C-alpha positions as CSV (number, residue, x, y, z in Angstrom):
1,M,-55.8,3.8,10.9
2,V,-53.6,1.5,13.0
3,N,-55.1,3.0,16.2
4,I,-58.6,2.1,14.9
5,I,-57.5,-1.5,14.3
6,Q,-56.0,-1.7,17.8
7,E,-59.2,-0.3,19.3
8,N,-61.4,-2.7,17.3
9,Y,-59.0,-5.6,18.4
10,N,-59.5,-4.7,22.1
11,N,-63.3,-4.5,21.6
12,G,-63.3,-7.9,19.9
13,D,-64.6,-6.2,16.7
14,F,-62.5,-8.4,14.4
15,F,-65.0,-8.2,11.5
16,K,-64.5,-4.4,11.5
17,I,-60.8,-4.9,11.1
18,Y,-61.4,-7.5,8.3
19,N,-63.7,-5.0,6.5
20,T,-60.9,-2.5,6.2
21,G,-59.0,-4.9,4.0
22,T,-58.4,-4.7,0.3
23,D,-60.2,-7.2,-2.0
24,D,-57.0,-9.1,-2.4
25,F,-56.6,-9.3,1.4
26,K,-60.1,-10.8,1.7
27,K,-59.4,-13.3,-1.1
28,L,-56.2,-14.5,0.6
29,T,-57.8,-14.6,4.1
30,P,-61.4,-15.8,4.3
31,E,-63.5,-14.0,6.9
32,N,-63.9,-17.0,9.3
33,N,-60.1,-17.7,9.2
34,F,-59.3,-14.1,10.0
35,F,-61.8,-14.2,12.9
36,L,-60.3,-17.4,14.3
37,L,-56.8,-16.0,13.9
38,M,-57.7,-12.8,15.8
39,K,-59.6,-14.7,18.5
40,R,-56.5,-16.9,19.0
41,K,-54.2,-13.9,19.0
42,K,-56.3,-12.3,21.8
43,E,-56.3,-15.5,23.8
44,V,-52.5,-15.7,23.7
45,L,-51.4,-12.0,23.7
46,G,-54.2,-10.5,25.7
47,D,-55.5,-6.9,25.2
48,F,-53.4,-4.4,23.3
49,V,-51.7,-1.9,25.6
50,S,-49.4,0.4,23.6
51,S,-47.1,0.5,20.5
52,T,-44.1,2.4,19.2
53,L,-43.6,3.1,15.5
54,M,-40.3,1.6,14.6
55,V,-40.2,2.1,10.8
56,S,-42.4,3.9,8.3
57,N,-42.0,3.2,4.6
58,V,-44.0,5.1,2.0
59,I,-43.8,3.7,-1.6
60,N,-45.1,5.9,-4.4
61,S,-47.8,7.3,-2.0
62,N,-50.1,4.3,-2.7
63,I,-48.4,1.8,-0.3
64,V,-47.5,2.5,3.3
65,I,-45.8,0.0,5.5
66,L,-45.7,0.6,9.2
67,T,-43.7,-1.5,11.6
68,Y,-44.5,-1.3,15.3
69,R,-43.2,-2.7,18.6
70,S,-46.5,-3.6,20.1
71,T,-47.1,-4.4,23.7
72,Y,-50.0,-6.6,24.8
73,E,-50.9,-7.8,28.3
74,N,-48.9,-11.0,27.9
75,Y,-46.3,-10.2,25.2
76,S,-44.4,-7.5,23.4
77,L,-43.6,-8.2,19.7
78,I,-43.2,-6.7,16.2
79,E,-46.2,-6.1,14.0
80,E,-46.3,-4.9,10.5
81,F,-49.2,-3.2,8.7
82,Q,-49.2,-2.6,5.0
83,F,-51.8,-0.2,3.7
84,I,-52.6,0.0,-0.1
85,R,-54.8,2.2,-2.2
86,K,-55.5,1.7,-5.9
87,D,-54.9,5.4,-6.7
88,K,-55.0,8.8,-5.0
89,K,-58.7,9.0,-5.2
90,N,-59.2,6.0,-2.9
91,E,-58.5,5.7,0.8
92,L,-55.8,3.4,2.1
93,Q,-56.9,-0.1,3.0
94,L,-55.3,-2.9,4.9
95,G,-53.3,-5.0,2.5
96,T,-51.3,-7.3,4.8
97,Y,-51.0,-7.7,8.5
98,F,-48.0,-9.5,10.0
99,I,-47.5,-10.6,13.6
100,D,-43.9,-11.5,14.2
101,D,-44.6,-14.2,16.9
102,G,-41.5,-16.0,15.8
103,G,-39.1,-13.2,16.6
104,K,-37.7,-12.7,13.0
105,K,-37.9,-8.9,13.0
106,G,-37.4,-8.4,16.8
107,E,-37.4,-10.2,20.1
108,V,-40.7,-11.6,21.4
109,I,-40.8,-10.5,25.1
110,R,-43.1,-12.2,27.7
111,Q,-44.6,-9.6,30.0
């Protein structure tokens, strides 16, 4: 799922990313705000290049948290994706997305 998000990011398909979110994700982040955030991210970081999974945490099979060291054209930094599903009958959906541009979880490196 993360690779699809990264592909959509590079293609500028931010609404496709948004639409993978849970209802709570969409309540907390209006669509236009998400689009502006992603557009600004792309202006600053550039295109996505590669990532390395740093930590994977599965909580009761309904919550999965993936932490990556992601490399973009202009920076390398930590990103965290939390995927949630209501129950085992549903697919995982994006619950939260955190870009550690402040270097709290790992160094921000200018490329």
